[in-house]
C-alpha positions in Angstrom: -0.1 -0.2 0.0 1.2 3.5 -0.7 2.3 6.2 1.8 0.6 9.6 2.3 3.3 12.1 3.4 2.7 15.6 4.7 5.3 18.4 4.9 4.4 21.3 7.0 6.8 24.6 7.1 6.5 27.9 8.1 7.1 30.3 5.7 5.8 33.3 4.0 3.4 32.6 1.3 4.5 35.7 -1.0 8.2 34.7 -0.7 7.5 31.0 -1.3 5.6 32.0 -4.8 8.3 34.5 -5.6 10.8 31.8 -5.4 8.3 29.5 -7.2 8.1 32.3 -10.0 12.2 32.6 -10.4 13.0 29.2 -9.6 10.2 27.4 -11.7 12.5 25.0 -13.9 13.7 23.9 -10.7 10.6 23.1 -9.1 9.7 21.2 -12.2 13.0 19.3 -12.4 12.4 18.3 -8.6 8.9 17.1 -9.4 10.3 15.1 -12.3 13.1 13.5 -9.9 10.2 12.6 -7.5 8.2 10.8 -10.0 11.2 9.1 -10.8 11.9 8.0 -7.1 8.2 7.0 -6.8 5.9 9.9 -6.1 2.4 9.2 -7.5 0.8 12.5 -6.5 1.8 15.8 -5.4 0.4 19.4 -4.2 1.3 22.4 -2.2 -1.4 24.1 0.1 -1.4 27.6 1.8 -2.4 28.7 5.2 -1.4 31.6 7.2 2.6 31.8 7.3 2.7 28.2 6.3 2.6 25.9 3.8 2.1 22.0 3.4 3.0 19.5 0.7 0.6 16.7 0.3 2.0 13.8 -1.4 1.4 10.0 -2.1 4.3 7.9 -2.5 4.8 4.3 -3.1 6.4 4.1 0.4 7.4 6.2 2.8 11.0 4.9 2.5 11.1 6.1 -1.2 9.7 9.7 0.2 12.7 9.8 2.9 15.4 8.7 0.6 14.3 11.4 -1.8 13.8 14.4 0.6 17.7 14.2 1.1 17.9 16.4 -2.0 20.2 19.7 -2.4 18.0 21.2 -4.9 14.9 20.9 -2.3 16.9 22.3 0.3 18.1 25.2 -1.6 14.6 25.9 -2.7 13.5 25.8 0.9 16.3 28.0 2.0 15.8 30.7 -0.8 11.9 30.8 0.0 12.7 31.6 3.6 11.7 28.3 5.3 12.0 28.9 8.9 13.3 25.8 10.7 13.2 22.3 9.8 9.6 21.2 8.1 7.7 18.8 9.9 7.2 15.4 8.2 4.5 13.1 8.7 4.1 9.8 6.9 1.0 7.8 7.0 0.1 4.3 5.5 -2.5 4.6 2.9 -5.5 2.3 4.0 -7.7 0.5 1.4 -11.3 1.1 2.1 -14.8 0.3 0.4 -15.6 4.1 0.2 -12.1 5.4 -1.2 -12.2 7.5 -4.6 
């Protein structure tokens, strides 16, 4: 069964969006690397002074191996992410009402 990965980090949304615009090619590159490493779904969501990443991976181990990535670290640093991100990995559960 796959793993649902939530990554939560404190960051100013406007600063994150600036980095996303300026370094969009690197975001695309990281996305391609993630797919190759076992990421099935990926998206960002914004809250007040925080962002989250909601991913689905083939396994939690695949995510952990991938997340130790110099480009990801550089993008987070440039965006002004405050402190280390909070990472939570859940095992996906197959239920009859899943869609």
